[in-house]
DORO-881477 format. One record per atom (N, C-alpha, C): residue in one letter; atom name; x, y, z. Coordinates in steps of 0.001 Angstrom, whole numbers, plus 524288, in hexadecimal, padded with zeros to 5 digits. Example, Ala and Ser with C-alpha at 12.3 -4.5 7.8 and 13.67 -1.06 7.14 Angstrom:
<atoms>
<resn:a; name:N; east:83386; north:7E9C6; up:81E78>;
<resn:a; name:CA; east:8300C; north:7EE6C; up:81E78>;
<resn:a; name:C; east:83390; north:7F31C; up:81E78>;
<resn:s; name:N; east:83232; north:7F736; up:81BA8>;
<resn:s; name:CA; east:83566; north:7FBDC; up:81BE4>;
<resn:s; name:C; east:83264; north:8001E; up:81EBE>;
</atoms>
This chain:
<atoms>
<resn:m; name:N; east:0AD58; north:614BB; up:7A556>;
<resn:m; name:CA; east:0ADBA; north:612A7; up:7AA71>;
<resn:m; name:C; east:0AE01; north:60C6F; up:7AA5C>;
<resn:g; name:N; east:0AB4E; north:609DB; up:7A630>;
<resn:g; name:CA; east:0AB62; north:60408; up:7A6D0>;
<resn:g; name:C; east:0B0CB; north:6026D; up:7A581>;
<resn:w; name:N; east:0B460; north:60603; up:7A2BD>;
<resn:w; name:CA; east:0B8DF; north:602B0; up:7A234>;
<resn:w; name:C; east:0BBA0; north:60220; up:7A7CA>;
<resn:l; name:N; east:0BA7C; north:60496; up:7ABDC>;
<resn:l; name:CA; east:0BCED; north:60374; up:7B0FB>;
<resn:l; name:C; east:0BC12; north:5FE9E; up:7B34D>;
<resn:w; name:N; east:0B714; north:5FD23; up:7B1C3>;
<resn:w; name:CA; east:0B630; north:5F783; up:7B355>;
<resn:w; name:C; east:0B986; north:5F368; up:7B084>;
<resn:w; name:N; east:0BA4D; north:5F478; up:7AB21>;
<resn:w; name:CA; east:0BDB9; north:5F0C2; up:7A7E2>;
<resn:w; name:C; east:0C3B2; north:5F1A4; up:7AA72>;
<resn:l; name:N; east:0C4F8; north:5F5F3; up:7AC2B>;
<resn:l; name:CA; east:0CA51; north:5F5D2; up:7AE3E>;
<resn:l; name:C; east:0CA0E; north:5F434; up:7B3BF>;
<resn:g; name:N; east:0C6A0; north:5F4EB; up:7B6B6>;
<resn:g; name:CA; east:0C630; north:5F16B; up:7BC1D>;
<resn:g; name:C; east:0C6ED; north:5EB86; up:7BB4C>;
<resn:a; name:N; east:0C3F8; north:5E9C9; up:7B7A8>;
<resn:a; name:CA; east:0C3AE; north:5E4C1; up:7B694>;
<resn:a; name:C; east:0CA68; north:5E29F; up:7B433>;
<resn:v; name:N; east:0CCC3; north:5E612; up:7B1AD>;
<resn:v; name:CA; east:0D21B; north:5E524; up:7AFD6>;
<resn:v; name:C; east:0D4EA; north:5E3F6; up:7B46C>;
<resn:l; name:N; east:0D45F; north:5E92E; up:7B836>;
<resn:l; name:CA; east:0D7D1; north:5E866; up:7BD81>;
<resn:l; name:C; east:0D6CF; north:5E429; up:7C089>;
<resn:v; name:N; east:0D24F; north:5E325; up:7C162>;
<resn:v; name:CA; east:0D0A8; north:5DE41; up:7C4BA>;
<resn:v; name:C; east:0D2FF; north:5D9C2; up:7C20D>;
<resn:l; name:N; east:0D2AF; north:5D8B3; up:7BD02>;
<resn:l; name:CA; east:0D47F; north:5D35E; up:7BAE1>;
<resn:l; name:C; east:0DA34; north:5D353; up:7BB35>;
<resn:v; name:N; east:0DD0E; north:5D83F; up:7BA41>;
<resn:v; name:CA; east:0E243; north:5D7A1; up:7BB94>;
<resn:v; name:C; east:0E46D; north:5D619; up:7C026>;
<resn:v; name:N; east:0E15B; north:5D86F; up:7C3C4>;
<resn:v; name:CA; east:0E350; north:5D638; up:7C908>;
<resn:v; name:C; east:0E27C; north:5D0E8; up:7CA9E>;
<resn:v; name:N; east:0DE17; north:5CEDD; up:7C8A6>;
<resn:v; name:CA; east:0DD52; north:5C9AE; up:7C8C0>;
<resn:v; name:C; east:0E103; north:5C677; up:7C655>;
<resn:e; name:N; east:0E2AB; north:5C8B4; up:7C1CB>;
<resn:e; name:CA; east:0E740; north:5C599; up:7BED6>;
<resn:e; name:C; east:0EC6D; north:5C50D; up:7C234>;
<resn:m; name:N; east:0ECE9; north:5C978; up:7C516>;
<resn:m; name:CA; east:0F20F; north:5C9D6; up:7C7BD>;
<resn:m; name:C; east:0F216; north:5C54A; up:7CC45>;
<resn:l; name:N; east:0ECF6; north:5C514; up:7CDFB>;
<resn:l; name:CA; east:0ECDE; north:5C05F; up:7D238>;
<resn:l; name:C; east:0ECDB; north:5BAAB; up:7D014>;
<resn:t; name:N; east:0EB08; north:5BA4B; up:7CB43>;
<resn:t; name:CA; east:0EA73; north:5B583; up:7C8E3>;
<resn:t; name:C; east:0EF46; north:5B33A; up:7C50C>;
<resn:v; name:N; east:0F086; north:5B73E; up:7C29A>;
<resn:v; name:CA; east:0F53C; north:5B6E5; up:7BEE7>;
<resn:v; name:C; east:0F53C; north:5B1AB; up:7BB11>;
<resn:d; name:N; east:0EFFD; north:5B226; up:7B8C5>;
<resn:d; name:CA; east:0EE5E; north:5AD4A; up:7B4A2>;
<resn:d; name:C; east:0ED2A; north:5AF84; up:7B018>;
<resn:l; name:N; east:0EC9B; north:5B531; up:7AE37>;
<resn:l; name:CA; east:0EC17; north:5B815; up:7A9F3>;
<resn:l; name:C; east:0E72C; north:5B807; up:7A864>;
<resn:i; name:N; east:0E2E4; north:5B60C; up:7AAEC>;
<resn:i; name:CA; east:0DDA7; north:5B5A0; up:7A98C>;
<resn:i; name:C; east:0DB0B; north:5BAEF; up:7AA3E>;
<resn:f; name:N; east:0DBC8; north:5BDC0; up:7AF5C>;
<resn:f; name:CA; east:0D902; north:5C1EB; up:7B009>;
<resn:f; name:C; east:0DBCB; north:5C6D8; up:7ADE2>;
<resn:l; name:N; east:0E0AA; north:5C569; up:7AC35>;
<resn:l; name:CA; east:0E2D9; north:5CA17; up:7A918>;
<resn:l; name:C; east:0E0A2; north:5CAC4; up:7A3A7>;
<resn:m; name:N; east:0DF4B; north:5C55D; up:7A153>;
<resn:m; name:CA; east:0DD12; north:5C618; up:79C80>;
<resn:m; name:C; east:0D766; north:5C7E7; up:79CFE>;
<resn:l; name:N; east:0D52D; north:5C790; up:7A0BD>;
<resn:l; name:CA; east:0CF62; north:5C97B; up:7A20F>;
<resn:l; name:C; east:0D038; north:5CEE4; up:7A2B4>;
<resn:a; name:N; east:0D48E; north:5D134; up:7A506>;
<resn:a; name:CA; east:0D560; north:5D739; up:7A64A>;
<resn:a; name:C; east:0D691; north:5D95F; up:7A07D>;
<resn:g; name:N; east:0D97A; north:5D611; up:79CE7>;
<resn:g; name:CA; east:0D98E; north:5D76B; up:796F0>;
<resn:g; name:C; east:0D470; north:5D92F; up:794E6>;
<resn:g; name:N; east:0D132; north:5D555; up:79611>;
<resn:g; name:CA; east:0CBF1; north:5D5D7; up:79354>;
<resn:g; name:C; east:0C844; north:5DABD; up:79617>;
<resn:a; name:N; east:0C91A; north:5DB93; up:79C22>;
<resn:a; name:CA; east:0C705; north:5E001; up:79DF8>;
<resn:a; name:C; east:0C960; north:5E4D0; up:79B6E>;
<resn:f; name:N; east:0CE84; north:5E4F7; up:79A7E>;
<resn:f; name:CA; east:0D117; north:5E90F; up:798D1>;
<resn:f; name:C; east:0CE8C; north:5EAFD; up:7938C>;
<resn:a; name:N; east:0CE1A; north:5E6AF; up:78F1E>;
<resn:a; name:CA; east:0CBDE; north:5E809; up:78A6C>;
<resn:a; name:C; east:0C5D1; north:5EAD4; up:78B25>;
<resn:a; name:N; east:0C347; north:5E7E8; up:78F2A>;
<resn:a; name:CA; east:0BDD4; north:5E995; up:78F92>;
<resn:a; name:C; east:0BDD8; north:5EFBC; up:790F2>;
<resn:m; name:N; east:0C1CA; north:5F06A; up:793C5>;
<resn:m; name:CA; east:0C23F; north:5F706; up:795E4>;
<resn:m; name:C; east:0C3B4; north:5FA5B; up:79173>;
<resn:v; name:N; east:0C6EB; north:5F873; up:78D87>;
<resn:v; name:CA; east:0C868; north:5FAEB; up:788A7>;
<resn:v; name:C; east:0C334; north:5FBC1; up:78541>;
<resn:a; name:N; east:0C07B; north:5F723; up:7849D>;
<resn:a; name:CA; east:0BBA9; north:5F72F; up:7822F>;
<resn:a; name:C; east:0B7A0; north:5FC03; up:78507>;
<resn:h; name:N; east:0B7B3; north:5FCED; up:7899A>;
<resn:h; name:CA; east:0B373; north:5FFCB; up:78BA2>;
<resn:h; name:C; east:0B5F6; north:6057D; up:78B2D>;
<resn:l; name:N; east:0BB63; north:605E3; up:78B48>;
<resn:l; name:CA; east:0BE29; north:60A96; up:78A57>;
<resn:l; name:C; east:0BD14; north:60BEE; up:7832B>;
<resn:a; name:N; east:0BC75; north:608D1; up:7819C>;
<resn:a; name:CA; east:0BB51; north:609FA; up:77B2D>;
<resn:a; name:C; east:0B54A; north:60B2A; up:77A4A>;
<resn:g; name:N; east:0B1FC; north:60AFA; up:77ECD>;
<resn:g; name:CA; east:0AC79; north:60BAB; up:77D33>;
<resn:g; name:C; east:0A9C6; north:607A9; up:77CCF>;
<resn:a; name:N; east:0AAE3; north:6021A; up:77D94>;
<resn:a; name:CA; east:0A83A; north:5FDF6; up:77B82>;
<resn:a; name:C; east:0A3BA; north:5FCC5; up:77F99>;
<resn:e; name:N; east:09FEA; north:5FA01; up:77D48>;
<resn:e; name:CA; east:09B46; north:5F8A6; up:78174>;
<resn:e; name:C; east:09D37; north:5F52B; up:785FA>;
<resn:l; name:N; east:099FF; north:5F369; up:78983>;
<resn:l; name:CA; east:09AFC; north:5EF8A; up:78DCE>;
<resn:l; name:C; east:09C65; north:5EA8E; up:78ADD>;
<resn:w; name:N; east:098BD; north:5E8A1; up:78808>;
<resn:w; name:CA; east:098F4; north:5E3F3; up:78580>;
<resn:w; name:C; east:09E03; north:5E281; up:78264>;
<resn:v; name:N; east:0A013; north:5E689; up:77FF1>;
<resn:v; name:CA; east:0A519; north:5E704; up:77D95>;
<resn:v; name:C; east:0A9CA; north:5E699; up:78137>;
<resn:q; name:N; east:0A926; north:5E945; up:78565>;
<resn:q; name:CA; east:0AD64; north:5E949; up:7890A>;
<resn:q; name:C; east:0ADA4; north:5E364; up:78BAB>;
<resn:v; name:N; east:0A923; north:5E0FA; up:78CDF>;
<resn:v; name:CA; east:0A8C6; north:5DBE1; up:78EE4>;
<resn:v; name:C; east:0AB81; north:5D8D8; up:78A41>;
<resn:l; name:N; east:0A99D; north:5D898; up:78533>;
<resn:l; name:CA; east:0AB95; north:5D503; up:78156>;
<resn:l; name:C; east:0B19E; north:5D678; up:78077>;
<resn:a; name:N; east:0B36E; north:5DBAF; up:78147>;
<resn:a; name:CA; east:0B94A; north:5DC9D; up:78118>;
<resn:a; name:C; east:0BC02; north:5D92C; up:78555>;
<resn:f; name:N; east:0BA6A; north:5D94C; up:78A37>;
<resn:f; name:CA; east:0BBF5; north:5D6B3; up:78FA4>;
<resn:f; name:C; east:0BC74; north:5D072; up:78ED1>;
<resn:a; name:N; east:0B720; north:5CEC1; up:78B8E>;
<resn:a; name:CA; east:0B7D0; north:5C93C; up:78C06>;
<resn:a; name:C; east:0BB2D; north:5C6FD; up:786E4>;
<resn:v; name:N; east:0BB44; north:5C9F9; up:78301>;
<resn:v; name:CA; east:0BE54; north:5C7CD; up:77E89>;
<resn:v; name:C; east:0C47F; north:5C847; up:77F83>;
<resn:t; name:N; east:0C58B; north:5CC8A; up:781C0>;
<resn:t; name:CA; east:0CBBF; north:5CE1D; up:78322>;
<resn:t; name:C; east:0CD4B; north:5C9B6; up:78719>;
<resn:s; name:N; east:0C9DF; north:5C9C6; up:78B16>;
<resn:s; name:CA; east:0CB93; north:5C59E; up:78F43>;
<resn:s; name:C; east:0CC2A; north:5BFB8; up:78D17>;
<resn:v; name:N; east:0C84D; north:5BE35; up:78990>;
<resn:v; name:CA; east:0C936; north:5B899; up:7873B>;
<resn:v; name:C; east:0CE65; north:5B85D; up:783B9>;
<resn:v; name:N; east:0CEC7; north:5BC77; up:7806C>;
<resn:v; name:CA; east:0D3B7; north:5BC5A; up:77D0C>;
<resn:v; name:C; east:0D87D; north:5BCD2; up:78102>;
<resn:l; name:N; east:0D8C1; north:5BF69; up:784F4>;
<resn:l; name:CA; east:0DCFB; north:5BF9D; up:788B0>;
<resn:l; name:C; east:0DD93; north:5BA0A; up:78AB4>;
<resn:l; name:N; east:0D987; north:5B80C; up:78CF2>;
<resn:l; name:CA; east:0D9C4; north:5B3D3; up:78FC2>;
<resn:l; name:C; east:0DBEE; north:5AF05; up:78CD6>;
<resn:f; name:N; east:0DA83; north:5AE62; up:787A0>;
<resn:f; name:CA; east:0DBA5; north:5A944; up:7839C>;
<resn:f; name:C; east:0DFC4; north:5AB35; up:7807D>;
<resn:a; name:N; east:0E073; north:5AFF2; up:77EAB>;
<resn:a; name:CA; east:0E50F; north:5B081; up:77BDB>;
<resn:a; name:C; east:0EA21; north:5B28C; up:77EC6>;
<resn:v; name:N; east:0E949; north:5B5F0; up:781F8>;
<resn:v; name:CA; east:0EDD0; north:5B856; up:78546>;
<resn:v; name:C; east:0F076; north:5B555; up:7892C>;
<resn:r; name:N; east:0ECCC; north:5B34C; up:78D2F>;
<resn:r; name:CA; east:0ED8B; north:5B090; up:791A3>;
<resn:r; name:C; east:0F1D8; north:5ABF7; up:791A1>;
<resn:p; name:N; east:0EF0D; north:5A8B6; up:78D89>;
<resn:p; name:CA; east:0F301; north:5A395; up:78D7C>;
<resn:p; name:C; east:0F910; north:5A539; up:78CD8>;
<resn:g; name:N; east:0FA95; north:5A813; up:78924>;
<resn:g; name:CA; east:0FF6F; north:5AA3F; up:78799>;
<resn:g; name:C; east:10276; north:5AD73; up:78BBD>;
<resn:a; name:N; east:0FF44; north:5B082; up:78DF6>;
<resn:a; name:CA; east:100B3; north:5B38B; up:79303>;
<resn:a; name:C; east:10304; north:5B060; up:79802>;
<resn:k; name:N; east:0FEF4; north:5AC88; up:7989A>;
<resn:k; name:CA; east:100AE; north:5A95F; up:79CAB>;
<resn:k; name:C; east:10538; north:5A4E0; up:79BD4>;
<resn:r; name:N; east:10616; north:5A34A; up:796CE>;
<resn:r; name:CA; east:10A4E; north:5A124; up:795F7>;
<resn:r; name:C; east:10F52; north:5A453; up:79622>;
<resn:w; name:N; east:10F09; north:5A982; up:7952C>;
<resn:w; name:CA; east:11333; north:5AC7E; up:795C0>;
<resn:w; name:C; east:1149D; north:5ADB6; up:79B14>;
<resn:m; name:N; east:1110F; north:5ADFF; up:79E38>;
<resn:m; name:CA; east:11214; north:5AF5B; up:7A416>;
<resn:m; name:C; east:113B8; north:5A9E7; up:7A614>;
<resn:q; name:N; east:111D0; north:5A568; up:7A501>;
<resn:q; name:CA; east:11582; north:5A0B7; up:7A7A7>;
<resn:q; name:C; east:11A8B; north:5A0D2; up:7A5E8>;
<resn:r; name:N; east:11BAF; north:5A19E; up:7A0C4>;
<resn:r; name:CA; east:120FA; north:5A1AC; up:79E0A>;
<resn:r; name:C; east:1253D; north:5A5A5; up:7A182>;
<resn:h; name:N; east:12294; north:5AA08; up:7A29A>;
<resn:h; name:CA; east:125FF; north:5AF35; up:7A46E>;
<resn:h; name:C; east:125FC; north:5AED0; up:7AAF3>;
<resn:t; name:N; east:122E1; north:5AC5F; up:7AD2E>;
<resn:t; name:CA; east:121D7; north:5ACC3; up:7B313>;
<resn:t; name:C; east:125FD; north:5A8F8; up:7B4FC>;
<resn:p; name:N; east:129AF; north:5AA39; up:7B845>;
<resn:p; name:CA; east:12C7E; north:5A623; up:7BB58>;
<resn:p; name:C; east:129D1; north:5A3CC; up:7BF27>;
<resn:t; name:N; east:12BF6; north:59E15; up:7BE8F>;
<resn:t; name:CA; east:129E7; north:59A3B; up:7C205>;
<resn:t; name:C; east:12C02; north:59B7B; up:7C869>;
<resn:t; name:N; east:12800; north:59C46; up:7CBCB>;
<resn:t; name:CA; east:129DD; north:59E02; up:7D088>;
<resn:t; name:C; east:127C6; north:59932; up:7D40B>;
<resn:l; name:N; east:12B1F; north:5968B; up:7D718>;
<resn:l; name:CA; east:12A17; north:59239; up:7DA24>;
<resn:l; name:C; east:128C8; north:59407; up:7DF36>;
<resn:t; name:N; east:12424; north:5924A; up:7E1E7>;
<resn:t; name:CA; east:121DE; north:594C5; up:7E67A>;
<resn:t; name:C; east:120E6; north:58FB0; up:7E905>;
<resn:n; name:N; east:11F28; north:59128; up:7EEED>;
<resn:n; name:CA; east:11DE6; north:58E2F; up:7F331>;
<resn:n; name:C; east:120FD; north:58959; up:7F2CF>;
<resn:a; name:N; east:11FC4; north:58424; up:7F368>;
<resn:a; name:CA; east:121D4; north:57FF8; up:7F3AC>;
<resn:a; name:C; east:12643; north:57F78; up:7EECC>;
<resn:e; name:N; east:12504; north:58160; up:7EA76>;
<resn:e; name:CA; east:12908; north:5801A; up:7E5D9>;
<resn:e; name:C; east:12D17; north:5838F; up:7E693>;
<resn:a; name:N; east:12D92; north:58708; up:7E8F0>;
<resn:a; name:CA; east:1324A; north:58A8E; up:7E9CF>;
<resn:a; name:C; east:13694; north:58833; up:7EE07>;
<resn:l; name:N; east:13395; north:584AA; up:7F0FB>;
<resn:l; name:CA; east:1376E; north:582D4; up:7F569>;
<resn:l; name:C; east:13A70; north:57D66; up:7F2AF>;
<resn:v; name:N; east:138F2; north:57AC0; up:7EEF9>;
<resn:v; name:CA; east:13B06; north:5760F; up:7EC30>;
<resn:v; name:C; east:140C8; north:57827; up:7E9FC>;
<resn:g; name:N; east:14527; north:57530; up:7EBE7>;
<resn:g; name:CA; east:14A15; north:576AC; up:7EA95>;
<resn:g; name:C; east:14D06; north:579B1; up:7EECC>;
<resn:r; name:N; east:149ED; north:57C0E; up:7F290>;
<resn:r; name:CA; east:14C7A; north:57E7A; up:7F5EB>;
<resn:r; name:C; east:14FF3; north:57B77; up:7FA2B>;
<resn:e; name:N; east:15437; north:57EBC; up:7FC2F>;
<resn:e; name:CA; east:1576A; north:57B69; up:800E4>;
<resn:e; name:C; east:1547D; north:57C88; up:805E1>;
<resn:a; name:N; east:154CD; north:57920; up:80995>;
<resn:a; name:CA; east:15251; north:579F9; up:80E87>;
<resn:a; name:C; east:155BC; north:576AB; up:8123F>;
<resn:v; name:N; east:154FB; north:57808; up:81743>;
<resn:v; name:CA; east:158C7; north:575F7; up:81B57>;
<resn:v; name:C; east:15543; north:57191; up:81E87>;
<resn:v; name:N; east:157C2; north:56CEC; up:8201B>;
<resn:v; name:CA; east:1550F; north:56904; up:82285>;
<resn:v; name:C; east:15531; north:56B1A; up:828A7>;
<resn:l; name:N; east:15056; north:56AF9; up:82B28>;
<resn:l; name:CA; east:14FD2; north:56BEF; up:830D7>;
<resn:l; name:C; east:14FB4; north:5671E; up:83434>;
<resn:h; name:N; east:14C9D; north:563AA; up:8322F>;
<resn:h; name:CA; east:14BC6; north:55E7B; up:8343C>;
<resn:h; name:C; east:14CED; north:55A69; up:83015>;
<resn:d; name:N; east:14F4D; north:55615; up:831A1>;
<resn:d; name:CA; east:1507B; north:55294; up:82D9B>;
<resn:d; name:C; east:14BD0; north:55131; up:829B6>;
<resn:v; name:N; east:14D1D; north:5513F; up:82455>;
<resn:v; name:CA; east:14955; north:5501E; up:82044>;
<resn:v; name:C; east:14A78; north:54A62; up:81E2B>;
<resn:s; name:N; east:1461A; north:5478E; up:81E1C>;
<resn:s; name:CA; east:1457B; north:54315; up:81C0F>;
<resn:s; name:C; east:140EE; north:54198; up:8193F>;
<resn:l; name:N; east:13F0F; north:53D42; up:81737>;
<resn:l; name:CA; east:13A8A; north:53C29; up:814D4>;
<resn:l; name:C; east:13617; north:53C45; up:8188A>;
<resn:q; name:N; east:136E3; north:53C54; up:81D2F>;
<resn:q; name:CA; east:1327A; north:53D6D; up:820D0>;
<resn:q; name:C; east:1320D; north:54375; up:822C6>;
<resn:g; name:N; east:135FD; north:54609; up:82127>;
<resn:g; name:CA; east:134EA; north:54B8C; up:82298>;
<resn:g; name:C; east:13928; north:54E77; up:82540>;
<resn:g; name:N; east:137F8; north:552D3; up:826CE>;
<resn:g; name:CA; east:13D2A; north:556B2; up:828A1>;
<resn:g; name:C; east:13B81; north:55B80; up:82842>;
<resn:r; name:N; east:13F1A; north:55EB5; up:829BF>;
<resn:r; name:CA; east:13E01; north:56508; up:828DE>;
<resn:r; name:C; east:14254; north:5674E; up:82669>;
<resn:i; name:N; east:14152; north:56B56; up:82356>;
<resn:i; name:CA; east:1449E; north:56EB1; up:820A2>;
<resn:i; name:C; east:143E6; north:5751B; up:820F3>;
<resn:k; name:N; east:146F3; north:57786; up:820AC>;
<resn:k; name:CA; east:1464F; north:57E03; up:82015>;
<resn:k; name:C; east:1468D; north:57EFA; up:81A2B>;
<resn:l; name:N; east:142E3; north:580AE; up:818FC>;
<resn:l; name:CA; east:1427D; north:5828B; up:81274>;
<resn:l; name:C; east:14040; north:58837; up:8125D>;
<resn:a; name:N; east:142B0; north:58B06; up:80FAE>;
<resn:a; name:CA; east:1413F; north:5906D; up:80EA8>;
<resn:a; name:C; east:13FA4; north:593BA; up:813AA>;
<resn:g; name:N; east:14195; north:592B1; up:81740>;
<resn:g; name:CA; east:140C7; north:5947C; up:81C60>;
<resn:g; name:C; east:13C95; north:59256; up:81FEC>;
<resn:e; name:N; east:13A2E; north:58EB7; up:81E9D>;
<resn:e; name:CA; east:136E5; north:58B2B; up:820BB>;
<resn:e; name:C; east:13774; north:58599; up:821E3>;
<resn:v; name:N; east:13585; north:583ED; up:82613>;
<resn:v; name:CA; east:135F1; north:57E5E; up:82785>;
<resn:v; name:C; east:1325A; north:57AED; up:823BC>;
<resn:w; name:N; east:13414; north:5768B; up:821CD>;
<resn:w; name:CA; east:130D3; north:57387; up:81E62>;
<resn:w; name:C; east:1315C; north:56DDB; up:8208B>;
<resn:t; name:N; east:12CFD; north:56A4D; up:81F6E>;
<resn:t; name:CA; east:12D88; north:56539; up:8202C>;
<resn:t; name:C; east:12F9D; north:56371; up:81A55>;
<resn:a; name:N; east:1341A; north:55F69; up:81BEF>;
<resn:a; name:CA; east:13624; north:55E56; up:816C8>;
<resn:a; name:C; east:136F6; north:5572C; up:817A7>;
<resn:r; name:N; east:1379D; north:55521; up:81220>;
<resn:r; name:CA; east:1386A; north:54FC0; up:811B0>;
<resn:r; name:C; east:13C62; north:54F80; up:80DE4>;
<resn:a; name:N; east:14029; north:54B45; up:80FB0>;
<resn:a; name:CA; east:14430; north:54AC7; up:80B08>;
<resn:a; name:C; east:1428D; north:547A6; up:805E1>;
<resn:k; name:N; east:144AB; north:5497A; up:80241>;
<resn:k; name:CA; east:1438A; north:54766; up:7FC3C>;
<resn:k; name:C; east:144C1; north:5422C; up:7FBD2>;
<resn:d; name:N; east:1492B; north:53FD8; up:7FE32>;
<resn:d; name:CA; east:14A51; north:53B37; up:7FE7B>;
<resn:d; name:C; east:14A1F; north:538C7; up:803FC>;
<resn:n; name:N; east:14C4D; north:53385; up:803E7>;
<resn:n; name:CA; east:14BAB; north:5311A; up:8090A>;
<resn:n; name:C; east:15116; north:5314F; up:80BDF>;
<resn:v; name:N; east:15231; north:53643; up:80D5F>;
<resn:v; name:CA; east:155F8; north:538C1; up:810D0>;
<resn:v; name:C; east:15547; north:53BDE; up:8150F>;
<resn:v; name:N; east:158C0; north:53C2F; up:81858>;
<resn:v; name:CA; east:157EE; north:53F8C; up:81D64>;
<resn:v; name:C; east:15AED; north:54460; up:81C88>;
<resn:i; name:N; east:15945; north:54826; up:81B98>;
<resn:i; name:CA; east:15CA1; north:54D9C; up:81B38>;
<resn:i; name:C; east:15CFF; north:54F84; up:8208B>;
<resn:r; name:N; east:160C5; north:5510C; up:8224F>;
<resn:r; name:CA; east:16246; north:552C0; up:82835>;
<resn:r; name:C; east:161EA; north:558DF; up:828B7>;
<resn:e; name:N; east:160A1; north:55918; up:82D33>;
<resn:e; name:CA; east:15F80; north:55ECC; up:82F20>;
<resn:e; name:C; east:1646D; north:56227; up:82DB1>;
<resn:d; name:N; east:16322; north:567A1; up:82BB9>;
<resn:d; name:CA; east:16807; north:56B72; up:829F2>;
<resn:d; name:C; east:168EB; north:56B0B; up:8250B>;
<resn:s; name:N; east:16704; north:565D1; up:821FF>;
<resn:s; name:CA; east:16869; north:56534; up:81C2B>;
<resn:s; name:C; east:16564; north:5696C; up:8188A>;
<resn:t; name:N; east:16840; north:56AA8; up:813C5>;
<resn:t; name:CA; east:16568; north:56D8D; up:810D8>;
<resn:t; name:C; east:16293; north:569B3; up:80C8E>;
<resn:v; name:N; east:15D7D; north:56A67; up:80BE1>;
<resn:v; name:CA; east:15A76; north:56771; up:807FC>;
<resn:v; name:C; east:15731; north:56B87; up:803AE>;
<resn:y; name:N; east:15592; north:56853; up:7FF78>;
<resn:y; name:CA; east:153D8; north:56B71; up:7FAFE>;
<resn:y; name:C; east:14DA2; north:56967; up:7FB4E>;
<resn:v; name:N; east:14941; north:56D32; up:7FA22>;
<resn:v; name:CA; east:14477; north:56B6B; up:7F992>;
<resn:v; name:C; east:143A7; north:5697A; up:7F467>;
<resn:y; name:N; east:1430C; north:56329; up:7F45A>;
<resn:y; name:CA; east:140F0; north:56140; up:7EF23>;
<resn:y; name:C; east:13C65; north:562D4; up:7ED0A>;
<resn:k; name:N; east:13857; north:561C9; up:7F17D>;
<resn:k; name:CA; east:1329B; north:563A5; up:7EFF5>;
<resn:k; name:C; east:12FBD; north:56460; up:7F499>;
<resn:i; name:N; east:12B45; north:566F3; up:7F48A>;
<resn:i; name:CA; east:1278B; north:5687F; up:7F888>;
<resn:i; name:C; east:12306; north:56414; up:7F820>;
<resn:d; name:N; east:121F9; north:56239; up:7FC37>;
<resn:d; name:CA; east:11D27; north:55DA8; up:7FBB7>;
<resn:d; name:C; east:11A86; north:55FB3; up:8008B>;
<resn:g; name:N; east:116AB; north:562E4; up:7FEBB>;
<resn:g; name:CA; east:112B7; north:565B0; up:8031B>;
<resn:g; name:C; east:11567; north:5694B; up:80619>;
<resn:a; name:N; east:11591; north:567EE; up:80B7B>;
<resn:a; name:CA; east:11833; north:56B85; up:80EC8>;
<resn:a; name:C; east:11E07; north:5693B; up:81012>;
<resn:i; name:N; east:11F72; north:56530; up:80D26>;
<resn:i; name:CA; east:124A8; north:562A8; up:80D4E>;
<resn:i; name:C; east:12840; north:5626A; up:80A9C>;
<resn:a; name:N; east:12CF6; north:56498; up:80B89>;
<resn:a; name:CA; east:13090; north:5653C; up:80797>;
<resn:a; name:C; east:133F2; north:5603D; up:80737>;
<resn:i; name:N; east:134E1; north:55E7B; up:80299>;
<resn:i; name:CA; east:1380A; north:559FD; up:801C2>;
<resn:i; name:C; east:13DA6; north:55B95; up:7FF78>;
<resn:v; name:N; east:1411F; north:559C1; up:802A5>;
<resn:v; name:CA; east:14699; north:55C00; up:80232>;
<resn:v; name:C; east:14A2D; north:557B4; up:800A8>;
<resn:d; name:N; east:14E64; north:55965; up:7FECC>;
<resn:d; name:CA; east:15283; north:556A9; up:7FC44>;
<resn:d; name:C; east:1573A; north:559D0; up:7FE74>;
<resn:e; name:N; east:15BBD; north:555F6; up:7FF41>;
<resn:e; name:CA; east:1611F; north:55760; up:7FF71>;
<resn:e; name:C; east:163AF; north:55A64; up:7FBB4>;
<resn:v; name:N; east:16230; north:557DA; up:7F71D>;
<resn:v; name:CA; east:164C0; north:55A2A; up:7F203>;
<resn:v; name:C; east:16225; north:55E49; up:7EEEE>;
<resn:p; name:N; east:1643E; north:562E8; up:7EE24>;
<resn:p; name:CA; east:16243; north:5679A; up:7EBAE>;
<resn:p; name:C; east:15FE4; north:5667C; up:7E666>;
<resn:p; name:N; east:15B96; north:568BB; up:7E510>;
<resn:p; name:CA; east:1589A; north:566D9; up:7E018>;
<resn:p; name:C; east:15C6B; north:568D5; up:7DBC8>;
<resn:i; name:N; east:15A45; north:5660F; up:7D731>;
<resn:i; name:CA; east:15DC2; north:567E7; up:7D267>;
<resn:i; name:C; east:159D4; north:56CAF; up:7D03D>;
<resn:t; name:N; east:15D9E; north:57102; up:7CF86>;
<resn:t; name:CA; east:15AB7; north:57573; up:7CD09>;
<resn:t; name:C; east:15AF6; north:575FF; up:7C7EF>;
<resn:t; name:N; east:1577C; north:5785E; up:7C4A5>;
<resn:t; name:CA; east:15882; north:5799E; up:7BF47>;
<resn:t; name:C; east:1558D; north:57E74; up:7BDBA>;
<resn:g; name:N; east:1594C; north:581E9; up:7BC87>;
<resn:g; name:CA; east:1580D; north:5878C; up:7BA28>;
<resn:g; name:C; east:1556F; north:58ACB; up:7BED4>;
<resn:g; name:N; east:15638; north:5897E; up:7C46C>;
<resn:g; name:CA; east:1550F; north:58C32; up:7C8A7>;
<resn:g; name:C; east:14F8D; north:58A04; up:7CB57>;
<resn:a; name:N; east:14E6D; north:5861C; up:7C7C2>;
<resn:a; name:CA; east:1489D; north:583F0; up:7C972>;
<resn:a; name:C; east:14A10; north:57E4D; up:7CD93>;
<resn:h; name:N; east:1475F; north:57D6D; up:7D118>;
<resn:h; name:CA; east:1492E; north:5788A; up:7D435>;
<resn:h; name:C; east:1464C; north:57412; up:7D155>;
<resn:a; name:N; east:14926; north:56F9B; up:7D242>;
<resn:a; name:CA; east:14724; north:56B10; up:7CEAE>;
<resn:a; name:C; east:143D4; north:56828; up:7D335>;
</atoms>
């Protein structure tokens, strides 16, 4: 019956890993799995705890660094929040200058400022140069793109 406790620990640690995605709890789950196997082999409790500790440490220091590097290389970079808006096209609702203005960006009305000392007239198309807090810095010239990423 003790193996069920170790199995429960494996399941809990895997669920926590799915929430954190840092590969720490997955390595601990591997240790709990090793302890469960030790229990099923008839080992004493101290041997099970030792199997958990040793396996967890080995996984954390030997497997995790390589696994993290592999994940970072093979996980596509997805721009989110304000980063995803840089380079997007917007329409000027109220003239935009260095002092301010309004644009419609991604279906929402944003406060905007011109990147340079120009006045961009209403109904013009602009491009988001950067996001500064809640203000879109815009330019009349589209950004130069390289390989699908915005400059």
